[in-house]
Residue frames as qw, qx, qy, qz and C-alpha x, y, z in Angstrom:
[[0.209, 0.236, 0.745, 0.588, 109.58, -43.00, -66.36],
 [0.260, 0.185, 0.094, -0.943, 107.14, -40.33, -67.52],
 [0.537, 0.417, 0.659, -0.322, 103.49, -41.01, -68.27],
 [0.310, 0.217, 0.646, 0.663, 102.80, -41.36, -72.02],
 [0.210, 0.369, 0.127, -0.896, 100.88, -38.43, -73.46],
 [0.587, 0.541, 0.588, -0.131, 97.72, -38.66, -75.54],
 [0.522, 0.325, 0.463, 0.638, 97.91, -37.73, -79.21],
 [0.013, -0.757, -0.197, -0.623, 96.15, -34.42, -78.52],
 [0.285, 0.136, -0.578, 0.752, 97.51, -32.57, -75.47],
 [0.329, -0.683, -0.650, 0.054, 95.19, -32.11, -72.48],
 [0.132, -0.860, 0.034, -0.491, 94.48, -28.87, -70.68],
 [0.556, -0.013, -0.583, 0.593, 96.79, -28.30, -67.74],
 [0.344, -0.835, -0.404, 0.147, 95.74, -26.59, -64.51],
 [0.260, 0.364, 0.583, -0.678, 94.87, -23.97, -63.62],
 [0.217, 0.443, 0.781, 0.383, 91.76, -24.37, -65.75],
 [0.140, -0.311, -0.172, -0.924, 89.62, -21.46, -66.93],
 [0.317, -0.039, 0.588, -0.743, 86.89, -20.82, -64.30],
 [0.753, 0.163, -0.077, -0.632, 84.05, -22.07, -66.52],
 [0.700, 0.250, -0.667, -0.059, 85.93, -25.31, -67.31],
 [0.111, 0.204, -0.800, 0.553, 86.87, -25.76, -63.63],
 [0.539, 0.011, 0.370, -0.756, 83.19, -25.39, -62.67],
 [0.823, 0.212, -0.317, -0.422, 82.22, -28.02, -65.27],
 [0.506, 0.269, -0.790, 0.220, 84.92, -30.40, -64.03],
 [0.158, -0.159, 0.681, -0.697, 83.73, -29.87, -60.44],
 [0.722, 0.074, 0.118, -0.678, 80.14, -30.72, -61.40],
 [0.823, 0.265, -0.450, -0.220, 81.12, -33.83, -63.36],
 [0.578, 0.268, -0.696, 0.331, 83.90, -35.12, -61.09],
 [0.653, -0.688, -0.235, -0.211, 82.35, -34.16, -57.72],
 [0.447, -0.843, 0.299, -0.018, 85.66, -32.97, -56.30],
 [0.843, -0.132, 0.391, 0.346, 87.94, -35.60, -57.86],
 [0.124, -0.522, 0.451, 0.713, 90.60, -34.49, -60.36],
 [0.699, 0.510, -0.032, -0.501, 89.30, -34.43, -63.95],
 [0.863, 0.072, 0.464, 0.186, 89.91, -37.49, -66.08],
 [0.324, -0.328, 0.509, 0.727, 92.48, -37.16, -68.84],
 [0.232, 0.462, 0.744, 0.423, 89.74, -37.68, -71.46],
 [0.045, -0.899, -0.420, 0.112, 87.84, -34.69, -70.06],
 [0.316, -0.718, 0.174, 0.596, 90.99, -32.56, -70.03],
 [0.328, -0.014, 0.653, 0.683, 91.67, -33.33, -73.70],
 [0.116, 0.639, 0.696, 0.306, 88.09, -32.67, -74.75],
 [0.178, -0.875, -0.322, 0.314, 87.79, -29.45, -72.69],
 [0.353, -0.441, 0.303, 0.767, 90.66, -27.93, -74.66],
 [0.015, 0.101, 0.659, 0.745, 88.40, -27.83, -77.71],
 [0.322, 0.120, 0.348, -0.872, 85.20, -25.89, -76.98],
 [0.676, 0.141, -0.307, -0.655, 82.89, -27.31, -79.65],
 [0.593, 0.087, -0.800, -0.015, 83.97, -30.90, -79.05],
 [0.104, -0.009, -0.753, 0.649, 83.68, -30.45, -75.26],
 [0.465, 0.099, 0.195, -0.858, 80.20, -28.91, -75.51],
 [0.729, 0.131, -0.470, -0.479, 78.97, -31.70, -77.81],
 [0.455, 0.108, -0.851, 0.238, 80.58, -34.35, -75.63],
 [0.082, 0.050, 0.656, -0.748, 78.93, -33.03, -72.46],
 [0.571, 0.115, -0.034, -0.812, 75.56, -32.62, -74.21],
 [0.787, 0.117, -0.504, -0.337, 75.54, -36.30, -75.21],
 [0.120, 0.444, -0.803, 0.378, 77.08, -37.61, -72.02],
 [0.745, -0.325, -0.497, -0.303, 74.04, -39.21, -70.43],
 [0.274, 0.265, -0.676, 0.630, 75.53, -38.42, -67.02],
 [0.543, -0.267, 0.232, -0.762, 72.11, -38.19, -65.36],
 [0.475, -0.138, 0.827, -0.266, 70.62, -41.30, -63.72],
 [0.421, 0.173, -0.639, -0.620, 68.10, -42.08, -66.51],
 [0.816, -0.135, -0.056, -0.560, 65.58, -44.93, -66.59],
 [0.818, 0.115, -0.552, 0.117, 68.05, -47.77, -65.96],
 [0.728, -0.678, 0.009, 0.097, 69.34, -48.83, -62.57],
 [0.103, -0.833, 0.529, 0.125, 73.00, -48.11, -61.86],
 [0.626, -0.202, 0.744, 0.114, 73.69, -51.83, -62.23],
 [0.688, 0.553, 0.464, 0.066, 71.98, -52.07, -65.63],
 [0.257, 0.956, -0.126, -0.070, 73.67, -48.90, -66.81],
 [0.267, -0.715, 0.632, 0.133, 77.12, -50.14, -65.81],
 [0.724, 0.070, 0.675, 0.129, 76.60, -53.52, -67.45],
 [0.587, 0.765, 0.257, 0.063, 75.80, -51.72, -70.71],
 [0.088, 0.947, -0.309, -0.026, 78.75, -49.32, -70.41],
 [0.491, -0.538, 0.676, 0.113, 81.28, -51.94, -69.29],
 [0.745, 0.227, 0.612, 0.137, 80.26, -54.38, -72.02],
 [0.497, 0.860, 0.112, 0.034, 80.28, -51.69, -74.71],
 [0.059, -0.885, 0.460, 0.048, 83.75, -50.52, -73.70],
 [0.628, -0.311, 0.705, 0.109, 85.03, -54.09, -73.49],
 [0.743, 0.467, 0.468, 0.100, 83.73, -54.94, -76.96],
 [0.389, 0.910, -0.048, 0.134, 85.49, -51.85, -78.28],
 [0.813, 0.011, -0.225, 0.537, 88.71, -52.86, -76.46],
 [0.021, 0.762, -0.105, 0.639, 88.64, -49.57, -74.57],
 [0.654, -0.243, -0.574, 0.429, 90.46, -50.46, -71.38],
 [0.125, 0.195, -0.216, 0.948, 90.70, -46.77, -70.47],
 [0.475, -0.291, -0.054, -0.828, 86.94, -46.14, -70.08],
 [0.801, -0.236, -0.533, -0.134, 86.12, -49.69, -68.94],
 [0.585, -0.030, -0.554, 0.592, 88.73, -49.35, -66.20],
 [0.087, -0.220, 0.217, -0.947, 87.43, -45.97, -65.03],
 [0.659, -0.283, -0.227, -0.659, 83.86, -47.27, -64.82],
 [0.801, -0.172, -0.567, 0.090, 84.82, -50.50, -63.06],
 [0.411, 0.073, -0.504, 0.757, 86.95, -48.64, -60.53],
 [0.184, -0.144, 0.197, -0.952, 84.26, -46.08, -59.72],
 [0.637, -0.063, -0.059, -0.766, 80.96, -47.88, -60.25],
 [0.577, 0.032, -0.808, -0.116, 81.37, -51.68, -59.97],
 [0.168, -0.090, -0.783, 0.592, 81.05, -51.56, -56.17],
 [0.340, 0.197, 0.294, -0.871, 78.02, -49.22, -56.00],
 [0.643, 0.190, -0.400, -0.625, 76.41, -51.20, -58.87],
 [0.741, -0.252, 0.562, -0.268, 76.99, -54.42, -56.90],
 [0.793, 0.476, -0.357, -0.130, 78.84, -56.09, -59.76],
 [0.859, -0.412, 0.283, 0.111, 80.76, -59.13, -58.56],
 [0.239, -0.597, 0.636, 0.427, 84.29, -59.94, -59.68],
 [0.463, 0.170, 0.833, 0.249, 82.86, -62.71, -61.92],
 [0.365, 0.808, 0.454, -0.089, 80.39, -60.26, -63.49],
 [0.005, 0.882, -0.271, -0.387, 83.07, -57.64, -64.10],
 [0.354, -0.331, 0.789, 0.377, 85.23, -60.33, -65.68],
 [0.469, 0.421, 0.769, 0.104, 82.30, -61.50, -67.83],
 [0.297, 0.877, 0.128, -0.355, 81.86, -58.02, -69.30],
 [0.078, 0.731, -0.577, -0.356, 85.23, -58.58, -70.98],
 [0.007, -0.319, 0.932, 0.172, 85.62, -62.35, -71.34],
 [0.365, 0.270, 0.855, -0.250, 82.04, -63.66, -71.20],
 [0.159, -0.164, -0.567, -0.792, 78.88, -63.28, -73.25],
 [0.560, -0.253, -0.037, -0.788, 75.10, -63.29, -72.82],
 [0.857, -0.158, -0.456, -0.182, 75.14, -66.95, -71.82],
 [0.277, 0.333, -0.684, 0.586, 77.55, -66.45, -68.92],
 [0.498, -0.447, -0.743, 0.026, 75.97, -68.05, -65.84],
 [0.266, -0.227, -0.430, 0.833, 76.60, -65.00, -63.66],
 [0.197, -0.047, -0.166, -0.965, 73.86, -63.00, -65.41],
 [0.441, 0.340, 0.652, -0.513, 70.15, -63.06, -64.59],
 [0.466, 0.489, 0.682, 0.278, 67.77, -63.58, -67.55],
 [0.149, 0.962, 0.203, -0.105, 67.16, -59.81, -67.76],
 [0.252, -0.785, 0.420, 0.379, 70.90, -59.17, -67.71],
 [0.553, 0.010, 0.730, 0.400, 71.46, -61.84, -70.36],
 [0.390, 0.768, 0.487, 0.145, 68.98, -59.95, -72.59],
 [0.078, -0.965, 0.091, 0.234, 70.90, -56.75, -71.85],
 [0.431, -0.495, 0.617, 0.434, 74.27, -58.28, -72.79],
 [0.534, 0.327, 0.710, 0.321, 72.77, -59.82, -75.93],
 [0.252, 0.920, 0.299, -0.021, 71.38, -56.40, -76.90],
 [0.195, -0.857, 0.335, 0.339, 74.74, -54.69, -76.40],
 [0.515, -0.207, 0.726, 0.405, 76.44, -57.42, -78.43],
 [0.483, 0.591, 0.616, 0.193, 73.87, -57.13, -81.24],
 [0.128, 0.980, 0.074, -0.133, 74.24, -53.36, -81.42],
 [0.334, -0.694, 0.515, 0.377, 78.01, -53.68, -81.45],
 [0.508, -0.046, 0.782, 0.357, 78.06, -56.41, -84.11],
 [0.268, 0.440, 0.732, 0.446, 75.22, -55.29, -86.39],
 [0.040, 0.014, 0.056, -0.998, 73.98, -51.87, -85.19],
 [0.614, -0.165, -0.238, -0.734, 70.49, -53.36, -84.80],
 [0.478, -0.108, 0.795, -0.359, 68.43, -56.08, -83.13],
 [0.252, -0.121, -0.838, -0.469, 66.71, -58.94, -84.87],
 [0.569, -0.430, -0.265, -0.648, 63.05, -59.49, -83.96],
 [0.806, -0.310, -0.493, 0.109, 63.86, -62.19, -81.42],
 [0.480, 0.011, -0.370, 0.796, 66.49, -60.06, -79.66],
 [0.172, -0.315, 0.007, -0.933, 64.11, -57.09, -79.51],
 [0.710, -0.414, -0.389, -0.416, 61.30, -59.27, -78.16],
 [0.741, -0.220, -0.496, 0.395, 63.61, -60.70, -75.49],
 [0.256, 0.112, -0.246, 0.928, 64.79, -57.22, -74.52],
 [0.381, -0.355, -0.180, -0.835, 61.18, -55.95, -74.46],
 [0.732, -0.369, -0.564, -0.100, 60.26, -58.77, -72.10],
 [0.639, -0.341, -0.398, 0.563, 62.50, -57.19, -69.44],
 [0.244, -0.288, -0.048, 0.925, 62.76, -53.48, -70.29],
 [0.315, 0.782, 0.466, -0.269, 60.25, -50.78, -71.25],
 [0.555, 0.734, 0.201, 0.336, 60.55, -48.41, -74.22],
 [0.096, -0.964, 0.210, -0.135, 62.38, -45.67, -72.27],
 [0.672, -0.532, 0.495, 0.146, 64.90, -48.21, -70.97],
 [0.801, 0.281, 0.420, 0.321, 65.47, -49.69, -74.45],
 [0.351, 0.892, 0.030, 0.282, 66.11, -46.23, -75.87],
 [0.361, -0.860, 0.358, -0.044, 68.54, -45.55, -73.01],
 [0.829, -0.184, 0.471, 0.239, 70.37, -48.83, -73.74],
 [0.680, 0.559, 0.282, 0.381, 70.81, -47.83, -77.38],
 [0.070, 0.963, -0.094, 0.242, 71.91, -44.30, -76.47],
 [0.586, -0.697, 0.408, 0.065, 74.43, -45.59, -73.92],
 [0.843, 0.065, 0.421, 0.328, 75.86, -48.08, -76.41],
 [0.512, 0.748, 0.172, 0.386, 76.27, -45.37, -79.03],
 [0.144, -0.953, 0.192, -0.182, 77.74, -42.82, -76.64],
 [0.645, -0.594, 0.469, 0.104, 80.23, -45.23, -75.09],
 [0.813, 0.316, 0.317, 0.372, 81.25, -46.50, -78.51],
 [0.280, 0.888, -0.014, 0.365, 82.09, -42.85, -79.25],
 [0.455, -0.820, 0.338, -0.082, 83.95, -42.56, -75.94],
 [0.868, -0.155, 0.402, 0.246, 85.85, -45.72, -76.89],
 [0.643, 0.632, 0.159, 0.402, 86.79, -44.20, -80.26],
 [0.028, -0.942, 0.166, -0.289, 88.05, -41.09, -78.46],
 [0.633, -0.660, 0.405, -0.010, 90.03, -42.89, -75.76],
 [0.861, 0.024, 0.412, 0.296, 91.51, -45.45, -78.16],
 [0.564, 0.717, 0.170, 0.373, 92.13, -42.99, -81.00],
 [0.082, -0.935, 0.221, -0.265, 93.82, -40.52, -78.66],
 [0.726, 0.156, -0.570, 0.352, 95.90, -43.35, -77.14],
 [0.404, -0.746, 0.187, -0.495, 94.97, -42.17, -73.65],
 [0.307, 0.250, -0.842, 0.367, 97.20, -43.73, -71.01],
 [0.544, -0.491, -0.676, -0.074, 95.20, -45.62, -68.39],
 [0.337, -0.772, 0.128, -0.523, 94.13, -43.64, -65.34],
 [0.112, 0.461, -0.780, 0.408, 96.27, -44.52, -62.32],
 [0.385, -0.081, 0.733, -0.555, 93.42, -45.87, -60.15],
 [0.741, 0.227, -0.202, -0.599, 91.42, -47.47, -62.98],
 [0.847, -0.087, 0.518, -0.081, 90.84, -51.22, -63.22],
 [0.084, 0.480, -0.737, -0.469, 92.69, -53.26, -65.84],
 [0.803, 0.154, -0.354, -0.454, 91.20, -55.81, -68.22],
 [0.791, -0.336, 0.497, -0.116, 91.29, -59.32, -66.78],
 [0.039, 0.455, -0.821, -0.341, 93.68, -61.77, -68.36],
 [0.827, 0.111, -0.323, -0.446, 92.14, -64.53, -70.43],
 [0.811, -0.386, 0.423, -0.121, 92.39, -67.96, -68.79]]
């Protein structure tokens, strides 16, 4: 059976040298993700996507960053991007199986999260649900994270909501080695 194709066709190799160099920088030697191949076929979209990608380390730890990304993708039902991030980063971010599961099936009160991580999950949920924080949520977040980190949290949520729109709207088939959403109990 052939792999389903996204709604907009991806670039096929061999890639133009400039695109290949960009893929090499982003993927560090691994084959480019299907999402990247679709976006790279459209210069303006690819440039804007890469400019907003937040691929640098930033002010959050890898663990904090991945909690934000995984939760944002899960809330947007974007198994494609969630699965890629879990497969690549859950181990290095030291996310346990219960924590990975909680990004999809849990919430800010899940017992696996530390108080700082509970504030992080609550912030992601608030941004997803209302595109803002109430005063209590912001105060709780500020009790654990500084201004640069809070801005990064908001930027990551916005960017990965956009990535979710792209992956879901394009009907990207799941990457072969990506994780799959856990089944509800």
